[in-house]
N, C-alpha and C positions, 0 to 999 in steps of 0.2 A: 757460099758455104758458111761464111762467118755470120751472115744475116739469118740463115736458117737456124743455126745454133742459138742465136740470141732470141729468136721468136719462140723456139722450143722452151727456153728458160722462162720467158714471160708467161707462156701458157701454163707451165707447171706451177709457177708461183701463184697465179690467179686461181687455178684449180684448187690448190691446197688451201688458199685463204677462203674460198667459197665453201669448201668442205667443212672447214672449221666453223664458219659462221652458221652453217646449217646443222651443226651437231645437235644431238638431243640427249638429255639425261632423263632417265625414267626410274621410278620407284613403284613397283607393283604390289608391295606389301604382302609378299608371299611367305617370308620367314616368320620365326616365332618372336623375334625381338621387336618391340614397338619403336616407332620412329619419332612420334610427336612428344615434345616435352613442354612443360609449363613455361610460358614466355613472359606474361604480364597479366595483372588482374586488379580489379578494384571491388571485388565482391567476396563474401564468405561462401565457400562451396565445399561439397563433399563428393569425391569421385566414387561413383557406384561401380563403374566398370571401365577399365582401360586395357584393351587386349587386341591381339590379332584374332580374326574370326574367319571361319569358312562358311558360316550360315548366311550372311548377307554380303554378297560380292557383286561387283559390276562385271568384271572379267577375270579370267584366271581362277586361282583356287583360294585366294585370300584377300582380306581387307583389314583395315584397322578401325576400331570403334572406341568412342569415349562417351560414357553416360555419367551424368552428374546431377546433383541437386544444388541450386544456388539461390542466393538472396537477390534483392534488387540492386542494380548497378548498371554498368555500361560496358564492361569488357572482361572477358576471360579468354586469354590468348594462349594457344598452343602452337608451336612451330616445329618444323623438321629441317635439319641442316641439309643443305644442298651444295654441290660443288660451286665454288666461286664463279659467278657468271657476269661478265662485263655488261653494264647497262647500255644496251643498244636498242634501236627501234625494232629489230628482228627478234629480240628476246621475248618469248611468250610463255610465262609460267601458267600452267593449268592444273586443276585438281577436280576430280569427280567426287561429289558429296551427296549423301542421302541423309535426311533427318526427319524427326517426328514433328518438327515445327519450323517455319521459315525464320530467317534472320541472321544465320551465320555468314560471315564476310571473309573473303580471301584477303590475306595480307602478305606483303613481302618486306624484308628488311634490307635497306640500302646502306652499304658501308662506304664511307668517304676516306680512303686511306691517306690522302694528302692533307687531311686536316685532323690533327690529334690534340689531345690534352697534354698536361705536363707529364703524365705517366706513359705517353706514347700510345694511348688507346684511341682509335679513330672514332669519329662521330658516326652516328647511325640515324636512320630515318625510317619510320614505318609508313608504307603507302597502302591504301585500301583499294581493293578491286571490286568485282561484282558480288552480289549478295544472293544467298540461297533463297528461292521463292517457292519451289515446287514441292511442298510438303509431301513426304511419302514416296518421292520419286528421285532417281538419280539425276543430278544436274551438274554440268561442267561449269566451274567457276573460272574466270579468266581475269587477267590484268590488261590494262590499256597500253598505250605507248609509254614505256617506262622512261625512255630517254627524254621524250617531250615533257613528261611529268616532272622530271628532275630539273630540266631547263627552266620550266615555268616557276619553280620554287627558288631558283638560285638567287634572284634579286632580293627576295625577302630574307633568305638566309644570310646574305652578305650584309643586309641592313641590320640584322640582329647580331651577327658575330664579327662584323668588320670585313674590310676588303680582302683580308688574307684568306677568307674561306675559299677553298679550292675544290670544286666538284669533279675535277677530272679523275679518270680511272675508277669511277664509282662502280661497285659490283653488288650483286645480290648474293647473300650467304644463307638466307633463311626464307622458307615458304611456310606460311602458317594460316591459321584461322582464328578469328574472334568468334568463339562459340556462343557468346551470351545472346540469348533471344528472349529473355524475360525470366522472372523468378519461377522456381519450381523445378520439376524434373525435365531434363533434356537429354536426348541421345542423338549422336551423329556417327555416320560411317564414312570412311575415306578410301578411295581407290584411285589408281592410275595417276599418280603425280608425274608431270612431265615438264621439262624445260626445253621447249623448242627454240632453236637458234642460240643454243648455249655456246659461249665463247670464253675460254679460260683467260683471265687477265694476263697481260704481257708480263713475262718474267716468272709466272707460276707454272711449274711443270706437272703438278698433281694437285688434286683437291686437298684442302686443308680443313681438318675438323675444327669446329668452333663451339664455344660454350654459349648456349642460347641466353643464359642469364648473366653473362659477363658484364661487369661494370663498364661504364664508358659514357661519353657525352651522347645524349640523344637530342638531336637538333629539333625534332618535331614529332608530335604524336601522329597516330594514324589519322587519315582524312583524305579528302580529295584535294587537288590543287586549289589554290585560292582563286583561280579563274572560274567563271561560271560553267556549270555543266549543261546549261540551257543555251541552245543556238537556234537560229532562224534560217529557214530556207524558203524564201517567198512567204506564203501564208502558212507554211508548216512551222510548228513549234516543236523542235527536237530536244530530247533529253538523252544525253550520251549518244548523240547522233542518230537516235531512233525516233521516227514519228509515232506519236501516241494519241489515243483518244483520252484526253486528260480528264480524270475523275477526281474532283476536289471535294473534300468533306470539311465542314466547319469543325474545328478542333476544340475539344473540351477535356484534354488531358488523358485521352484513351491511350493504351499501349499501342505503339505504332505497328508491331507485328500483328495485332488483332485487326487494325484498319487495313493493313496490307492483305491479310487473309480475306477480308470482306471485298477486296477488289479495288481499293482506292490506291492511287499512285501519287496523290498530293494532298496537302491539308491547307486550310485557310486560317491565318492568324490575324490578330489585331495589332501585333507588334513583332519585332524581329525575334527569332528563336534564341534561347540561351544556349550555352555551350553544350549542355547535356542533350537538349532536344536536337541541336544541329548534328551532333554525333549520331543520334538515333535515326535521323533522317538519312544520313549517309549510309548507315549500316543496313537500312531497309530499302535503299534505292528509291527514296521518295523525294519530292520537291515540295515547295510551299508558295502560297500567295500571301502577300502582306502589303500594308501601306508603306510608302517611303519614310525614311527617318525624318523626324522633325528638324533635327540639326545634326551636324557632324558629317563624317565622310561615310561612304559605302565601303565596308571592309569585308573580310572573309566570312563574316557571319551570314552574308547574303549569297554565298557561292551556290547554294541549292535553291535560290529564288526562281520560281517559274514565271511570275508576272507581278508587276507593281499594281496594286489596286488603289486608285485614287477616288475618294468619295465624291459623289455628285449630289446635286440639289435640284428640286423642281423650280426654284426661283431663277429667273433669267439673269438677275443681277449677280448671282453667284458663279456664273459660268467663267468670267475672267479669272477668278481664283483657280478654278480647275485647270484652265489653259496654262496659266503661269506655273502651276505645280508640275504639270506634265512636261513643260519645257525645261524646268529646272532639273527634273529627274533624268531627262534624256542627256543633258549636258554632263551631269554627274556620273552617269552610267554608260557613257558613250563607248567605252571599251567593250563592255559585255553586250550592250544593245538589247537588253531584255525588254519585253513588251509591256505596254501600259494597258491596264484593264479598267474599264468603266462600265457602270450599270445605270445609264440615264433613263429617265422615263419620258423625256421630251428632248427637243433639239438634237436629234440623233445624228444628223449630218455634221453639225458643229462639233459634237463630242468625238465623232469618228475621225475628224481631221487631226485630233491630238491623241487619240487612243488607238492602239493596234487591235484590241479585242473589245467587242461590245457584248456585254452579258445581258441577255434578254430574260426578263422575269415575266413569264406568261403563266400565271397560276392556273391549275386545273382542279386540284382536289378540293372538294367541299365548297365550290363557288358556282357562279352562273356561267363561267366559261366552259363550254362542252369540249370533249376530247377532240372532236373534228375541227375545232377552231385553232388548236395549238399550232399545227404546221402552217396554216394560212397566216396566222398572226406573226409568227417569226419571219416568214417570207415577206410579209408586208413591211415589217419594221426594217428588214434588211435592205429594202429598196431605198430607204432614207439615209443609208450609210454610204461611206466611201467604198468604191469597188474593191479596194485592197483590204478591207476590214475582215478580220476573222470573227466568227460568231460563236458564242457559247450560250448555254441555256441553264437557267436555274431549275433544279429538280428538288421538290420538297420531300422531306422524310418525316415530317410531323406537321401538325397544324400551327399556324402563326399565333403569336401571343394574343393578339386582339381577338381572334376567333376563340382561342382557348378560354380567355377571361369571360366571354359571353356564354360559352357552354357551361362553365362553372357557376356563373350567376343564375342561369336558367334552371340548373339542376340542384342548386343549393348545396353543391359538394365542393370541398376545398381543392380537389384535384380530379381531373378527368383523365380516364385511361381509354384512349381510342387510337387505333393504328390505321395507317394508310394501307390499303390492300396491296398485296404483291402484284396483282394484275394491273392495278391503277398505276403503280410505280413503273412497270414495264411499258404500259401505254404511253405515259408521259415521256419516258426516256427515248423510245424509238420514234415517237411522233416528232419530238424535238430534233432528233438526228435527221428525220425525213425533211425537216424544214431548213437544214443546212448547219445545225449546231455541230461543232467539232470538239467541243469541250463541255464539261458539265460540272456545275457547282451545286453540290447537295447541301441544302440548308438544313442545319440541325440545331435545335434550341436546347438540347440536353445531351448528356453523355450517352454514348452507345454501350458503355461498359457496365451500367447498372443491371443487376440480375433480376429484372422485373419481367413478367410474362409479355408485356407489350414490347419491351426491348428485345426479348428473344425473337419475337416475330419480326420486328423491324430489322434486326441483323440478318435473319434468314432472307427476308425480302430484298434487302440491299445486295447481299452477296449473290443471290440468284440473278438479279437484274444486271449486275456488273459482269458476272461470268458469261452471260449470254452476249453482252456487248463485247467482251474480250474475244469471243469466238470469231467475230467479224470485225475486229479492230482495224485491220489494214484498210478497209473501205471507210469506216467512220473517221479515221485519222487523215486519210490522204486522197479521198475521192476528188476527182477534178471536174465532175459534172453530176448534177442532180436532174432527174427527169421524172415528172409526174406520169403515172401509168394508169390507164383506164381499166375499170373492172365493171362487172355486171351488177354491182351493189353500191348504192351511194353512201352507205355507212362504213365502207371499207376504204382505207387509205393505202395506196400502193405507190412507192417511190423507188426509182432505180438510181443507185450510186455507182459510178463508173470509174475504173482505173484502166491503165493501158492494157492489162492482161485479163481482166475479168470484171463482171458486173455483179452487184448485189441488189436483190429486190427485197425491200422491206414491206411486208403486208400486215397492216394493223386492223383488227376487227374492233369496231366501236359500236356503241348504242347510246341513244339519249339517256341521260342520267348516270352514265358511267362514272362521272366525277363524284357521285354520292355512293352508289353501290353498283358494282359491275353486273351486267347481264350475262347469262351464259352464252357462249358463242353459238351462232346458228350452225346447224349440222350440214346444210347443203353445200355443195361444191362451189368454188369461186372460179369464174372464168376471167382470165387476165390477158389483155392484148399488150405485148411488150414490143415497143418499136426499137429499131436500130440494133438488133442482135446479129452478130456475125454468123454466117451460114454454118461454120464448123463448131459453134458453141453449143453445149448441151446444158439443160437446166437440172439442178440438183436441189432438193429440199433438205434442209438441215434438221436432223433430229438431235436428241441429246448427245448420243455417242456415235452417230454415223450419219452419212448422207445417202439419199436414194434418188435415182433418176425419176423425173416427173413425166406424167402424160402431157404430150404437147404435139402441136402440128405447126407447120410453116405455111404462111399465106402472105399475100401482098400486104405490106405495112408492118411486118414483124412476125413475132412468134406468139401463138396462142397457147396459153398454159391453162391447165385445169388443176386447181389446188383442192385436195381432199383433206389436208391437215387442218385440225380444228383448234390449233393453238391461237391464243390471243394475239401473239406476234409471230408470224411465220417468216422465216429467212430462207431465201432462195439464191443460190449462186449459179451464174451462167458463165461458163468458161470452156475452153478447149485445152488449157495449159495444164500439163501434168504436175508442174511444180506447185501451182495454186491448189490443186486437189490434194497433193501430198501434204502441204502446209495445213489445209483445212482438216485433213484426217488427223494430223497431230494435235491440232487445237481441240478437236472434239474428243479425242482420247484423253487429253489432259483434263478436260473440264466435264466430260459427259456424266461420269458416275456421280461427281459432286453435285452437278445440276439436278440430277434425279433425286439424290438424297435431300436436297433443299426443297424440291417440290413436294416430296413426301412429308417432310417436317411441316411445311406450310399447310398442306392438306389436313394433317392431323390436328393442327391448331385451329383450322377453319371448322373442322368437324366438332371439336369441343365447343367452339363459340356458337355454332348453330344449335347445338343441344341446349346450351345455357339460355340463349335468347328465346328459343321455342318454349322452354319451360316457364319463362317469365311472362310471355305474352298471354293475354286473356284467352281462356277456352282451349280445347284440344285442337290440334291441327293434324289430321290424319295424313294429308298429302305430304306435309313436311316430315312427319315421322317415318313415312315409307321411304322417302328420298334419303333421309339420314341413314336409315338402315341399309339401303343399297350402297351408299357411299362407304359405310363401315366395311361392308363385304369387299368392295373394290380395293380398299386400302389394305385389307388382310392379304389379298392376292398380290398387291404391289410389294408388300413387305417380303413375301416369299420369293418374288422375282429378284429383289435386291439381294436376298440371302444366297441365292444360287447364281448370281451374276448375270441374270437376264434383264439387262437394262431396258430393252425394247418393251418387254412385257410390263415391267414396272411403270414405264412412262405411259403406256396405254391405259393401265388401270388407274393411275393417278389422274389422268385426264378425265376418265369417266367419273371418278369420285368428285372432282372439282366441279364438273358440269352439274351433277346432282345437287351439290351443296350451294352453288350459285343460283340454281333454280329456287331453292328454299329461301335464300337471302333476298333475292329480288322480289319474290312473291310477297314475303312479309313486309318488305320495305314499301312496295307499291300499295299494299293495303293501308299502311300507316299514313302515307302522304296523301291519300285520296281525298281527305277532307280539307286540304290546304290549297291555296292558290299556287304555291310553289314549295318545294322542300325547304327553301330558305325562309319561308314564313315562320316555321318552327325550326331553328337551327339544330335542335337535337335529333333531327332526321337526316342530317348530312352524312351520317355514317351508320352502317348496320350495327356496330357495337353499341350505339347509343339508343336504339329503339326502345328498350325498357324504360330509359329515362324520359323519352318522348311521351310514352304512355303515362308515366307518373305526372308529367307536367299537364297533360290533358285532364287527369283526375283533379289536379289542383284548380285548373281553370273552370271546371264544372261547378265548383262551389263559389266562384267569384263572378263578378259582372263588371263590364267597363263603366267607368264613371263619366262625368261630363267632359267634354272636349277641353284640353289644356293648351292647344296650339292656337295662337292668335293669328287671324288673317287667312286661315286655311280655306275659307269659303270663297276667296278670290273676288270679293265684291267691291273693294275700295282700294285704289292704288295708294292713296295717301296713308291709309291705315296700314297697308303692307309695309311701306317704307318706315313708318313711325314705330312699328313693332319689331323691326330688325330683319325683315326679308332683304336679301342682297343678291345682286346680279354681278357675275364675273365673266368677262369675255377674254379669250386668249387669241390674239391676232393670228390668223392663218391666211396666207396669200391665196386669193381666188375664192374666198369663202365669205358669204353674207350671213348675218345673224338677225333674228327677229325676236323681240320680247315685248309683249303687250297684253292688256286685258281685252278679251273679245266677248261680244254679245251674240255672235252668230251661231255658235255651237257650244252649248253649255250642258252640264249634267243637271244642275239645280240652280235656282236663283237667276240672277240677271247677267252675271259675268263669269268668265273662267280665264285662267292664265294660259296664254298662247305663246309657244316657243317655236322657233324655226331655224334650221341651218340649211343654206342653199349654196349651190355653185354659181359663181358669177357668169360662167359661160358653159358651153356644152362639154368642154374638156374638164370634168370635175377632178380636183386634186384628191389624192389619197389622204385620208385623215389618219394621223398617228400622233401618239404622245398625249398632250393635254387636250381635253375636250374643248371645242370652240365656244361653248356656252354652258354656264353653270349657274344654278339658282340655289341659294342657301335660305332655309326657313328661319323664322323666329325661334328663339330658344324655349325649351321647356325645362323647368327645374325638376330634378329627380333626387331621390334619396336611396340609400343602399337597400337592396332587397325588393324594390318596387318592380312590379311587372307592368309592361306597357303594351297597348294595342295601337299600332299605327295603321291607319286606313286611308284610302283615297281612290279617286277615279281618274283614269288617264285614257286618252285616245291618241294613238300614234299612227301616222300615215306617211307614205313615201312614194313619190313618183319614180325614183331611180332605183330603189332597193327595197321593194315590198317584201315583207316577211323577214327581213334582216333586223337584228337588234339595233335600235336607234336611241333608246332612252335608258339611262341607269338611274335607279333610286336606291339610296342607302342612307343609313343613320349613323350618328357618331358613336353609338354604343356598340353596334356590330361591325362597323367599318365597311369600306368599299368591298371587301372580300365577300361579305354576307349580303350584299345588295342584290337587287333584281335587275335583270337586263330584259327590257320589254321589246318585243318585235313590232314592226310596223304592219298591223293587220287592219287598220282603219275601222275600228269599232271600240266602244267604251269597254274598259276592263277595270274591275275593282281589285286593287292590290291590297295586301295586308302583311304586316310584320309583327311578330311577337318578340319583345325584347325585355331584358332585365337590367337594372342598374346595379353595378357592383360597388359604386361609391357615390357619395354626394357630389352633385355637379349639375351640368347643363346637357341637354340632348338637343341635337339639331338634325333636321332632314336636309338632304342634298339631292337635287335633280340635275343630271348631266346629259346633254345632247351628245351622242357619240357617233351619229351618222347623218347623212343628208336626209332630213325628214322634218315633219311638223309634229308637235305634241301639244295637246290640250290637257290641262290639269285642273281638277275641281274637287271641292268637298274633301280636303285633306284634314284629318283629325288625328290627335294623339290623346288616348284615354288611358287612365290608370286603372288597373284591376283592383276592385275592392270587394270585401265580403258581400255576398248577396243578401239584401235586406228581406226579411220575412214580411209578407203583406199582412196587415192587421185585418181581422175579420170585423166588418162594420157592425155596430150594435143594432139590435132590432128596434123598430119603431114601437113605442108603447104609449098608452093613454092612462089617465088616472084610474080608470076602471079596469084596465087590462091587467092580467096576472103576469108575473115575470116568467120568461122562458127559462125553464130549468136547464135545458141543454146549454143555453147561452151562459147561465150562471156557472155551470160546471166548467 
């Protein structure tokens, strides 16, 4: 009897405590009196509106709104008093927010009643939570584990205030928001504030009202704990415990809310961020990549560091410095264990032993590398890395400096305005993902904030690519298997990314020359044979705002799909999991309309560009004008679809318009390059934007003529003369590879000798070539002056027993650089190559020949000629005798 009574008491006590721990405080903002009051600020601002409203609500009949205009700064904090709530792990403050721009951050104020100043006022601390990102939509903002956050800060607080600092009995008395999201007008709405797991501090019988702006000791400003927000789970790199497809942009001072709106979740810096930038990163939920500090300790300024990027070098003798730096940073950062990022061009395995992430730079835009080579090149480079390595890829957003300087020199313009096409950007991005890239570093050489037309297009193209990636982010971030998939078209790349619950099929349509000007996608259906699909999985093709079941059949070996979608990049989900489909529906609803708006904006700018270029090209083009008129009509219908909310109609009409415009661009580009060995012969043809400048250069060259050859030894007749004039051979040791460099008389184009190069495997098991080329030849130098135009010509013959038809020889010059060089295939016949270049400054020009595959190459009759004004031929005088009369026409 006594034991039964005791058991009943224990059960009652435990039940009462559990009920208290699970209590919940709610504020529904239904009354007329506003709850939020000014808490802190560092800007000048004017409140336009602060009131309860029934017009914009999430639930119930009311919400609270604050609209204001502000100057530049970092914080404008409003807070609402809540019942004192003991800081425990179960305490979860939440608030629903809707705004006209991203950037607002949830904050709570922690009070430490056992540590007071001389006036008895307790210390307080502001902690930051999640950040509002979904502009125009309701989003629930939350806090993390408050107890763990306070415990992580306790050591630092005691170091600052002495061992007497006592964090016990800490409680939350205020929930608020930092509303600052940038200068200008901002408006936010708030609804459904809740304190789940609210427990009144011991000894308090009722909530106590507090003054939000009461004086007192503030131990610390808003921010994340000084520990890293980045953690690792195997090969996954987590931010706030979430796997992400990391999208890193080179930072040039742009407002972080703008970069977040464009879809970036990290920035790359060349040094640690200052306090203001670190605060901005925290408020926008972003991380950063930066080099390790040169000296000193790793402190709280690196708490949002995503990865340490350590510079690399092509020189083998510099590798020990890289390895030592990587070891040093690991020891200094062993508590956080953040990854080391490296971007080596050679010695991939050696670098991957010291780096956790290898950044692959496989350029596609405006060079000899075709779109179809991107995936294969990343996969090949990955083979040389440690199996535990994570792979990222460089995605270019503008042309490299070396290319831009050459374009400006050829056009005689101080600045070139040319944009990378939106479809080129998407091709590069999803082909890199198909090759195994899990993170992407977008190189940017200028700020995205400039209000220039080319930047407007660049911003739209980047946001479009990032939003499409965000729709399928779970697979990009965490796929555990990549499988190549067979199609009925060799120009189509299909890859399947698998997770335990679903598969993603990425289908990319490519065409030769897409790196210069994209071709319109072919209209015929694509047949895809997908292996290893569970019998209960169904395929769904993703459109902008919805997904649709696909035509398919099951047969031995997998599932046969028929894709009618004409998108440049088609995304197909195969699953039977309703949770995956529900999440996919949510992602499409969040991004679908914005994706369609961006496609419409890009199509409008493409239409304007096609009109301008067509008007500048010589002669009328009836076909182009007809297609442009059809595109204009399609875009009018797309606009009406957007106005009435018919996203599917708008998407279809935008696709029709872009197909017509890409037909125009491709036709005009192919006509322009027809006279050249390669588009890279005249670099002003590497982009559709530049075609009028390419025609202007052609007009200039028409009144010029090449001068005598300026390159010594290019006839390849005398080895001693070649060496004496500065020709040089460089070999990079590669295990299992033999090299050959000699003058040959057996197969020449002209004269008695030619230069014969060869790269061969020592046995039947040929190694894969990666990194530096096994054999390189540098020519003698040619002196150049600013403004001079050069014509580089020569003859080559490339043959291969093991890889016929594959690129095996690269030719480039020091003015245009490797990017504008030629990649010659092994077709076993003489080819004449040519390059037109311009000198932008006084100096020397040199040619380089690199063997990049197992092949033989014969090189002959290489010349470098300067363009000079064409000389007018004098009319010869007539023959006369003493008796002959003078020719009056000749005299005239």
